[in-house]
C-alpha positions as CSV (number, residue, x, y, z in Angstrom):
1,M,-11.9,77.6,131.6
2,N,-10.8,81.0,131.3
3,V,-7.1,82.1,132.5
4,L,-7.0,83.4,136.0
5,V,-8.5,79.5,136.7
6,S,-5.7,77.6,134.1
7,V,-3.5,79.6,136.4
8,R,-4.8,78.3,139.7
9,T,-5.3,74.8,138.4
10,A,-1.7,74.6,137.4
11,V,0.3,76.5,139.8
12,R,-1.8,73.7,142.5
13,A,-0.4,70.5,139.6
14,L,2.9,71.9,140.0
15,R,3.3,72.1,143.9
16,V,2.0,68.7,143.7
17,N,5.8,68.0,142.9
18,K,7.8,70.7,144.3
19,L,10.8,69.0,143.9
20,R,10.9,68.1,140.2
21,S,9.2,71.4,139.1
22,S,12.4,73.2,141.1
23,L,14.7,70.8,138.9
24,T,12.9,71.8,135.8
25,M,13.4,75.2,136.0
26,L,16.6,75.4,137.0
27,G,17.7,75.4,133.7
28,I,15.6,78.4,132.7
29,V,16.5,80.1,136.1
30,I,20.9,79.7,135.2
31,G,19.9,80.7,131.5
32,V,18.3,83.9,131.7
33,G,20.8,84.0,134.2
34,A,23.9,83.7,132.1
35,V,22.5,86.1,128.9
36,I,21.9,89.0,132.0
37,T,25.5,89.0,133.3
38,M,26.9,88.4,129.8
39,A,25.0,91.2,127.6
40,A,26.1,93.3,131.4
41,V,29.7,91.8,130.8
42,G,29.3,92.7,126.9
43,A,27.4,96.9,127.8
44,G,29.9,97.1,130.5
45,A,33.1,97.0,127.4
46,Q,31.4,99.2,125.4
47,A,30.5,101.6,128.3
48,R,34.5,101.4,129.2
49,V,35.5,101.8,125.5
50,T,33.3,105.1,125.5
51,E,34.4,106.4,128.4
52,Q,38.1,106.5,127.6
53,F,37.1,107.7,123.8
54,Q,36.2,111.1,125.4
55,S,39.0,111.2,128.5
56,L,41.1,111.8,124.9
57,G,39.1,114.0,123.5
58,A,36.4,114.5,121.0
59,N,38.0,114.2,117.6
60,M,41.0,113.5,117.8
61,I,44.1,112.9,115.7
62,V,47.9,110.7,116.8
63,I,50.5,112.0,115.0
64,R,54.0,110.5,115.8
65,P,57.1,109.3,114.7
66,G,57.6,107.4,111.8
67,S,60.4,104.8,110.5
68,V,63.4,105.5,108.2
69,K,65.3,104.3,106.3
70,E,69.3,104.6,107.1
71,G,72.0,103.1,105.0
72,G,69.2,101.4,102.4
73,A,67.6,99.8,106.6
74,R,64.7,100.6,107.5
75,L,65.0,101.8,111.1
76,G,61.0,101.7,113.6
77,A,59.0,103.4,114.1
78,G,59.6,106.2,117.1
79,T,63.9,106.0,116.3
80,Q,64.1,109.5,114.3
81,P,63.2,112.8,115.5
82,T,60.9,113.6,112.6
83,I,57.9,115.7,114.4
84,T,59.0,118.7,115.5
85,E,57.1,122.1,118.0
86,D,57.4,123.6,114.2
87,D,55.3,121.3,112.1
88,A,52.7,121.6,115.5
89,L,52.5,125.6,114.2
90,A,52.2,124.7,111.1
91,I,49.3,122.3,111.0
92,A,47.6,125.3,113.3
93,R,48.3,127.9,110.8
94,D,47.5,125.8,107.5
95,V,44.6,123.5,108.2
96,P,41.3,125.4,109.2
97,L,40.2,122.3,110.1
98,V,42.0,122.2,113.2
99,E,40.9,123.6,116.0
100,G,44.1,123.0,118.0
101,A,47.7,121.0,117.3
102,A,49.6,119.9,120.7
103,P,52.6,119.4,120.9
104,Y,55.0,117.0,123.7
105,I,57.9,115.1,125.0
106,R,57.6,112.6,128.1
107,G,59.6,111.0,130.6
108,N,59.5,108.9,133.2
109,A,61.2,110.3,137.0
110,H,60.9,111.0,140.9
111,V,58.6,113.5,142.5
112,V,60.3,115.1,145.6
113,S,57.5,116.7,148.0
114,A,58.4,117.5,151.7
115,N,59.0,113.8,153.0
116,L,57.0,112.5,149.4
117,N,58.7,111.4,146.3
118,W,56.2,109.1,143.8
119,W,57.0,107.9,141.1
120,T,55.4,109.4,137.8
121,V,55.1,110.5,134.6
122,I,56.0,113.7,133.1
123,L,54.9,115.8,130.0
124,G,56.1,118.7,128.8
125,V,53.2,120.7,126.9
126,T,52.8,123.8,125.9
127,S,49.2,126.0,126.9
128,E,47.4,124.6,123.4
129,Y,47.6,120.9,125.5
130,F,44.4,121.6,127.3
131,P,41.6,122.7,124.9
132,T,43.3,120.5,123.3
133,R,42.4,117.5,125.1
134,D,39.4,119.2,126.5
135,W,41.2,119.0,129.9
136,D,40.0,121.2,132.1
137,V,41.4,122.1,135.9
138,V,39.9,121.5,139.8
139,A,41.8,123.8,141.3
140,G,44.2,126.7,139.8
141,R,45.2,127.6,136.7
142,T,46.6,126.3,133.6
143,I,50.3,126.8,131.6
144,S,50.7,130.7,130.2
145,P,52.0,130.9,126.7
146,G,54.2,133.2,128.8
147,E,54.8,130.3,130.3
148,V,56.0,127.8,127.7
149,E,58.2,130.9,126.5
150,G,60.4,131.9,129.9
151,A,60.4,127.9,130.8
152,S,59.0,128.4,133.9
153,K,58.9,126.4,136.8
154,V,55.6,125.9,137.1
155,A,54.1,122.4,137.4
156,V,49.8,121.0,136.9
157,I,49.4,117.8,138.5
158,G,47.2,114.8,137.9
159,Q,44.9,113.8,140.7
160,T,46.8,110.8,141.4
161,V,50.0,112.9,142.1
162,A,48.4,115.1,144.3
163,R,46.9,112.0,146.5
164,N,50.5,109.9,147.4
165,L,52.2,113.5,147.4
166,F,49.9,115.9,149.6
167,G,47.1,113.6,151.0
168,D,43.6,115.8,151.9
169,E,46.5,118.8,151.4
170,D,45.4,122.1,148.2
171,P,48.0,121.4,146.1
172,V,48.2,124.8,144.5
173,G,51.1,126.9,145.8
174,R,52.9,124.0,146.8
175,G,56.6,123.2,145.9
176,I,57.9,119.4,144.9
177,R,60.8,118.7,143.2
178,I,61.5,117.1,139.6
179,R,65.1,115.8,139.3
180,K,65.9,118.4,142.3
181,V,64.4,121.0,140.2
182,P,61.7,122.9,141.9
183,F,58.5,123.4,140.1
184,T,56.0,125.0,141.6
185,V,51.9,123.5,141.7
186,I,49.5,126.2,139.7
187,G,46.7,123.2,138.7
188,V,45.4,120.1,139.9
189,L,43.7,118.3,136.9
190,D,40.0,116.9,136.7
191,R,39.9,113.2,136.7
192,K,40.6,111.1,133.5
193,G,40.9,107.8,134.6
194,Q,42.6,105.0,132.2
195,T,43.7,104.8,128.7
196,S,42.2,101.9,126.6
197,W,45.8,100.4,127.2
198,G,45.9,100.3,130.9
199,Q,47.7,103.7,131.8
200,D,46.3,106.1,134.3
201,Q,45.4,109.6,133.2
202,D,45.8,111.1,137.0
203,D,49.5,109.4,137.1
204,Q,50.7,112.7,135.8
205,V,53.5,116.2,136.0
206,L,52.6,118.6,133.1
207,I,55.3,121.3,132.7
208,P,56.2,123.4,129.8
209,L,57.9,121.8,126.5
210,S,60.4,124.6,126.8
211,T,61.3,123.8,130.8
212,A,61.0,119.6,130.0
213,K,63.6,120.3,127.3
214,R,65.9,122.9,129.3
215,K,66.2,121.4,132.7
216,V,64.5,118.2,133.6
217,L,64.1,115.7,130.3
218,G,66.0,117.2,127.8
219,S,65.9,117.8,124.1
220,N,66.9,115.3,121.5
221,P,70.2,115.7,120.3
222,A,69.3,115.3,116.7
223,N,67.3,118.2,116.7
224,A,66.1,120.3,119.7
225,R,62.8,122.0,118.6
226,A,61.7,117.4,117.7
227,V,58.6,116.2,119.9
228,G,57.1,113.2,120.9
229,S,54.2,113.3,119.7
230,I,51.5,115.5,118.8
231,F,47.5,115.9,119.6
232,V,45.3,117.6,116.9
233,K,41.8,118.9,117.8
234,V,39.8,118.6,114.3
235,R,36.7,120.8,114.8
236,A,34.0,118.7,113.7
237,A,33.8,114.7,113.3
238,G,32.5,114.3,110.1
239,L,35.3,117.0,109.0
240,M,37.8,113.8,110.4
241,K,38.5,112.3,106.9
242,A,39.5,115.2,105.3
243,A,41.3,117.1,108.3
244,E,43.6,114.0,108.1
245,Q,44.2,114.3,104.7
246,E,45.2,118.3,104.4
247,I,47.6,117.2,107.9
248,R,49.3,114.6,105.8
249,E,49.7,116.9,103.0
250,V,51.1,119.9,105.0
251,L,54.1,117.3,107.2
252,R,54.9,116.2,103.5
253,Q,56.0,119.7,102.7
254,Q,57.6,120.6,106.3
255,H,59.9,117.6,106.3
256,R,60.2,117.6,101.8
257,L,59.5,114.5,100.7
258,Q,59.5,113.2,97.5
259,P,57.3,112.5,96.0
260,Y,58.4,108.5,95.5
261,Q,59.6,108.9,99.2
262,G,56.9,107.5,102.5
263,D,55.2,109.3,105.5
264,D,58.3,109.5,108.0
265,F,55.1,110.3,110.5
266,I,52.4,108.3,111.6
267,L,49.0,109.8,111.4
268,K,46.3,107.6,114.3
269,N,42.5,108.8,113.7
270,L,41.3,107.5,117.0
271,P,37.6,108.0,116.7
272,E,38.0,105.4,113.9
273,E,41.0,102.5,116.6
274,F,37.6,103.8,119.3
275,Q,35.1,102.5,116.5
276,A,37.0,99.3,115.4
277,E,37.2,98.4,119.4
278,E,33.4,99.2,120.1
279,A,32.4,96.8,117.0
280,S,34.4,94.6,118.7
281,S,32.6,95.3,121.5
282,R,29.3,94.7,120.3
283,A,29.9,91.5,118.2
284,L,31.2,90.1,122.2
285,T,28.2,90.9,123.2
286,M,26.2,89.3,120.8
287,L,28.4,86.1,120.9
288,L,28.5,86.0,124.5
289,A,24.6,85.9,124.9
290,T,24.2,83.6,122.0
291,I,26.2,81.1,123.8
292,A,24.6,82.3,127.6
293,S,21.3,81.8,125.3
294,V,22.1,77.8,124.3
295,S,21.4,77.4,128.4
296,L,17.4,79.0,128.0
297,V,17.2,76.0,125.3
298,V,18.4,73.5,126.5
299,G,16.4,74.8,129.9
300,G,12.9,74.6,127.5
301,I,13.5,71.1,126.5
302,G,13.7,70.4,130.0
303,I,10.2,71.1,130.8
304,M,9.4,69.8,127.3
305,N,10.4,66.3,128.5
306,I,9.0,66.7,131.9
307,M,5.1,67.8,130.1
308,L,5.8,64.8,127.8
309,V,6.3,62.3,131.7
310,S,3.3,64.7,133.7
311,V,0.8,63.9,130.5
312,T,1.4,60.6,130.7
313,E,1.0,60.4,134.8
314,R,-1.9,62.3,134.4
315,T,-3.6,60.7,131.5
316,R,-6.8,59.1,133.8
317,E,-6.7,62.6,135.1
318,I,-7.7,64.0,131.8
319,G,-9.7,61.0,131.2
320,L,-12.0,62.4,133.8
321,R,-11.8,66.4,132.9
322,M,-13.3,65.1,129.6
323,A,-15.5,63.1,130.6
324,V,-17.6,65.5,132.8
325,G,-17.4,68.0,130.3
326,A,-13.9,69.6,129.7
327,R,-12.7,70.6,125.8
328,G,-9.7,69.6,124.0
329,K,-8.7,73.2,124.2
330,D,-9.4,73.6,128.2
331,I,-7.3,70.7,128.2
332,L,-4.6,72.5,126.2
333,A,-5.3,75.4,128.0
334,Q,-4.1,73.8,130.9
335,F,-0.8,72.6,130.4
336,L,0.1,75.1,128.1
337,V,-0.6,77.2,131.2
338,E,1.9,74.9,133.2
339,A,4.4,75.5,130.9
340,V,4.5,78.9,130.9
341,T,4.7,79.5,134.0
342,L,8.0,77.1,134.6
343,S,10.3,79.4,132.7
344,L,8.0,82.5,133.9
345,I,9.0,82.0,137.5
346,G,12.0,80.9,136.2
347,G,13.0,83.6,134.8
348,I,12.0,86.0,137.5
349,V,14.1,84.2,139.6
350,G,17.3,84.1,136.9
351,I,16.6,87.9,136.8
352,G,17.6,87.6,140.2
353,L,20.6,85.8,139.6
354,G,21.9,87.6,136.5
355,L,21.5,90.9,138.9
356,A,23.5,89.1,141.2
357,S,26.3,87.6,139.7
358,S,26.6,91.1,137.5
359,Y,27.0,93.4,141.0
360,G,29.4,90.1,142.4
361,I,31.5,90.3,139.5
362,A,31.2,94.5,139.7
363,Y,32.1,94.2,143.1
364,F,35.1,91.4,143.2
365,A,36.0,91.1,139.8
366,E,35.9,95.1,139.6
367,W,35.0,94.7,136.6
368,R,33.1,97.2,134.5
369,M,29.5,96.2,134.4
370,L,26.3,97.6,132.9
371,V,23.4,95.6,133.7
372,E,20.3,97.3,130.9
373,P,16.8,96.9,131.2
374,E,16.3,95.9,128.3
375,A,19.3,92.8,128.3
376,V,16.3,91.8,131.6
377,L,13.1,92.0,129.1
378,V,14.4,89.9,126.2
379,A,15.8,87.3,128.4
380,F,13.2,87.2,130.2
381,G,11.0,87.4,127.1
382,F,13.1,84.8,125.6
383,A,12.0,82.1,128.4
384,G,8.8,82.5,128.4
385,A,8.9,81.9,124.5
386,V,10.9,79.1,125.8
387,G,8.1,77.6,127.9
388,I,5.4,78.3,125.3
389,F,7.5,76.5,122.8
390,C,8.9,73.1,124.2
391,G,4.9,73.3,126.0
392,L,2.4,73.1,123.6
393,Y,3.7,69.9,121.8
394,P,2.9,68.1,125.3
395,A,-0.4,70.5,126.0
396,R,-1.7,69.0,122.2
397,K,-0.4,65.6,122.9
398,A,-2.9,65.8,126.2
399,A,-5.6,67.5,124.1
400,G,-5.9,65.1,122.1
401,L,-5.7,61.7,123.6
402,D,-9.3,60.0,123.3
403,P,-11.7,60.1,126.7
404,I,-12.1,56.9,127.2
405,N,-8.5,55.4,126.3
406,A,-7.8,57.6,128.8
407,L,-10.1,56.9,131.1
408,R,-8.8,52.7,131.1
409,H,-5.1,54.0,131.2
410,E,-3.4,52.2,133.6
C-alpha cells in the first residue's frame, strides 16, 4: 500500500465519525493556536524593547545626580544639584570615546497657541542634544548654539504637541506661549514613540537651556549651572564599558571627590539595561510557548486515546484486510497516517486560529504582536510530530493483531 492510498483510506475512515474526529483535533487546534499567539506576544514584546532602545539613541549613557550625605544622613538620589553644564563640557572635551554630551533640565507647563492649550513636558537643551539623541526634525530646524548663548525664545516641538495645538496646519513660524513667555516654533521633531516606562517622547517642547533657566523653568538656587541629567553618546557599542569608566573618572575629578568618597552621580548604561530587559522578554516568550505547548501534548493524548478505541472498534476490519493479503506494515501505515492526518488538519486550523487571535489581540487590546514564520512552522511541525508519536502505539497494536482472532472478534 503506497502513501497516497494510505492517505485516502485514512481520510475515508475519519469521515465516518466526523464529530469524533473534529473533537479529537480540538486539542491540537487549541495547542497550535496558543503556541502561535504566545510566541507573537513574546516577539512583540522583544520588538517593542528594541524600538524603545533605538528611540532613546544608540550607545547611550545617562548621567543623573546621585545621593549625598548631609549631617550624617544619606539623602535620596537627585536631591542635590551634583551634575552641571560644566560636567558635560568636561566629558565632551576629555573623553575621546564620547561623540557628544548633552545636558538638559526638565519641567512641565501649559503651552498656549491662539485659543488652544496643551499641558506638556518642557526640556531646556543645548544644540548638542539633537545629534546626541539621534533626533532629527521633519520640518524646520533645530536649536543653534547661538540661540542657546543668546537665550533666544525659540522652540522645537514634538508631534503630539503639534497635533494638539495646530492640528493639520504647519507649526513652523507660528507663535506659542509657555508660562506667558512668547516663543517662535522653529521646528517639529521626528516621531520617537513611547519609552519603556510609558512616556510619550513626542509630547514635549524643547527650548534653549539658557532660556529655560532664565525665563521659564528657573535655575537651581544652590547652583545656577546645575542640570537635571546629561545624555552621553559613545562612539561605538564596543566602547561602552571603557567610556563609562573614563566618564566616571572625569566626573570625580570635576567634583573633587576623594578616593574614600563615593560617587555623587549615577551612570546608567542604557544598552546593558535594554539587553537585560530583552533577555527577560525572551525568557517570558519561552515560558509562554512552553505552557502553550502543553495543549499540544494533551491533544496528542486525545489522539492516542481515540486511535486505541478505533483499533478496538475495527478489529474485524483489520482481520479482513489481513485475510485478503494486507501485511502488518500496511495496517501500521493506515492507522499511523490517520493519526498524522488528524494532527496536520488540526495544525492547519490551529494556524488560522493563532493568526486570528494574534491580530485580534493586537487590534482590540492595542498590544504589539509580531507573528514570526518560524513560530508558525515550529508549531505546525510539532503538531505533526505529536501525531506520529501518539499514533505509533495504536498503529503498532493494530498491526500486531492475529488475523484469526481479529476475525472472531465481536
